[in-house]
N, C-alpha and C positions, 0 to 999 in steps of 0.2 A: 504494500500500500504506500502511496506517495504522501508526503507531509504537506507539500505546497505545490499547487498546479497553476501555471500561467495559461490563461485562455487567449489564444492567438486569433481572436475573432471579435465580432461585435453583434449587437442586435439580439434577435430571438434565440439564436443558437447559443450565444454567450450566456444568456439568462438561464437556459436549460442546463448548461454545464454547471453554472453557479449553484443552482438548486440541488443538483446531484451531489456536488462537493459538500454543500452544507449538510445534507442528509448523512453523508459519510464522515463528517467531521474533519474534512480536509480544507486547509487554508487556501484562499484564492487570490490570484493577481490578475487584474484586468489591464489590458493595454488599449490605448486609444490614440487617434489622431487629434490634432488640435481642434478639429471640428466636432469631435465626439466627447469633449472634456466633461460635459454635463449629462452624458447618456446614462440610462438606467443601469446598464451593466457596470459602469464605472462607479456609480454611487453605491451599489450593493456589494461590490467586492471588498475583501479585507484590505487590499492594497491596489494601487493603480500606478501605471507608468505611461507617460506620453512617449510615443515612438515615432512621431514625425508629423508633417503637414497633411492636409486632407487627401491628396491623391493616394490611392491605395498602394501604388508602386513605391511610394516614399514612406509608407507607414505599415499597413497590415501585411505587405509583401516584402518588407525590409528585414531580411534575415539578421544582419548585424545588429540592428536595433532591438530585435526580439531576444537575441542572445545576451545583449547588454542588460535588458530588463530582467532576464533570468538571474544574471550575476548580481545585479543590484538588490534584488528581493530575496535571493536564496531559493528560488523555485527549483524543484528537482525534476519536474516534468512539464510538458507542454501538451495541451489539448487544442488541436487546430480547428475544431468544429467542422463545418463543411465549406467548400469554396476556398478562396484564398490559397493557403499553403497546404491544405489537407491532402492534396494528391500530388505533392511535390516530393519526389523520392530524394532529391538532393538535400532538402530540408531535414528529412528524417535521418539521413546519414550524418549531417553536420551536428545535429543534436546528440547522436550516439557518440560522435567524436569528442563531444564536450561532456560526456557522462550524464546527459540529460535524457529522461524518458520521453518517448513519443507515443501518445495515446492514439494508436491507430495501427494500420497494417505495417508489415516490414517493408523496408525500402525496395527490395526486389519485387515484392508484390505490387507496390504502387507503380513502379516503373513498368511493369507488365500490363497492368489494367488501368492505371490512372491516365495514361496517354491513350486517347481513344483510337488513334491510328494503330498503335502497337496492339491494343486490345482486339481490334478488328482483324489484324493480321493473324493474331494467335487463334482467334475463333475460326478463321478460314482454314488455318493449318490443321485444326482439330476436326474439320469437316462440319462445322456448325454453320448453318445458313445465315448470311448477312445481307443487308440492304445493298443493292448495286450502287457503286460509286467509285471514287478515285482509289488507287492502290496505296497512296501515301499523301503527304502534304501537297497542296496545290500552291505553286510558287509564282504563277503568272496568270494574267487574265486569258491569255491565248490557250494555255493548257486547260484552264477551267472551262472555257467555251467548248473546246474539243470534247471534254468529258461530258459536259451538259448535253451536247448534241448526240453523243453516243447513248447515254442512258435516258435521254428525253426530259424535257422540262415539264413541270417545275422541279427545281433542285433545291437542296438545303445546304447552305454553307455552315459548317460546324467547327467550333474551336477544338483542336486536338486535346488541349488541357482543360476543356470546359466542363461545366457541371451546373446543375440547378437551372438550366434554361438559358444561361448566359453564353454569349458568343455564338448564337444561332440566328441566321437570317435566311429567309426564303427568296429565291429568284424565280418568279413565275414565268419569265420570258428571258431571252438572250439580252434584251435591253436592260433588265434589272440586275444582271450578274455583276457588273463592275462595282456598283454601289453596295451590293450585298457582301462582296468579298472584302472591300475596304472597311465597311462598318463592322462586320464580324471580327476581322483581324484587330481592329482598334479596340473593340470591346474586350476581346480575349486578352490583349496585351495589358489593358488597364485592370482587368479583374483577376487574371491569373499569372501575369508576367511572361506570357508566351503567346506570340501572335500567329502561331501555326494554325492553319485551317485546312479542312478537306471537304470533299463534296459527296453527297448522297442523294439518291432519288428521294424526292419529297413525297411522303405518304400523307394524303390529305385527310383521311378519316381512319386513322389506325386505332387498334385496341391496344392501349398502353399496358404492358406487363413488366413489372420490376422483378429482376432476378438477382438475389444476393449471392455473392461469391465469398466463401469462407476459406481463407488460406492460412 
């Protein structure tokens, strides 16, 4: 059991982790950007540390600042919540290098399944059916257009490091593709620190089924 957990997130998920820690008798550290100084999770935590300015890349995705917050407060583990650094394998490795616990999957499992491109490649290799789309990251509008024509519009531009619906944009026609690519990439970079995107056939009325993978 950990003595003090730093919650590397904000909002609803940070509050859920705070409540769980309180029930378990574990001390908590909230981190926040300058814009979130008065947020509920900051006010309810046992301690709080400002980790940077409002842009996520300078605060909630700022690994050195999070490490410094752990050192300042004496936290012995980090709970990443969801989004931000929760699916960043390098973050999990860095915490391990600093003898800090990471409350989540092992780095090798994150690397395999956290990157949607690698996860899809793994599924295909195992013979699991996947939605038609690009074989890897799309690096140019020309390549994206060729793939779109091959699989047929509408297509969905998706962030490789995405989650929670962030970094996804629909291109209903060829004319929509350039904007969808740039918007999805910018959103992915801002939310996850990785602008890589790929293409899939857009399924307009799917039945959404969540499958949990335990490793």
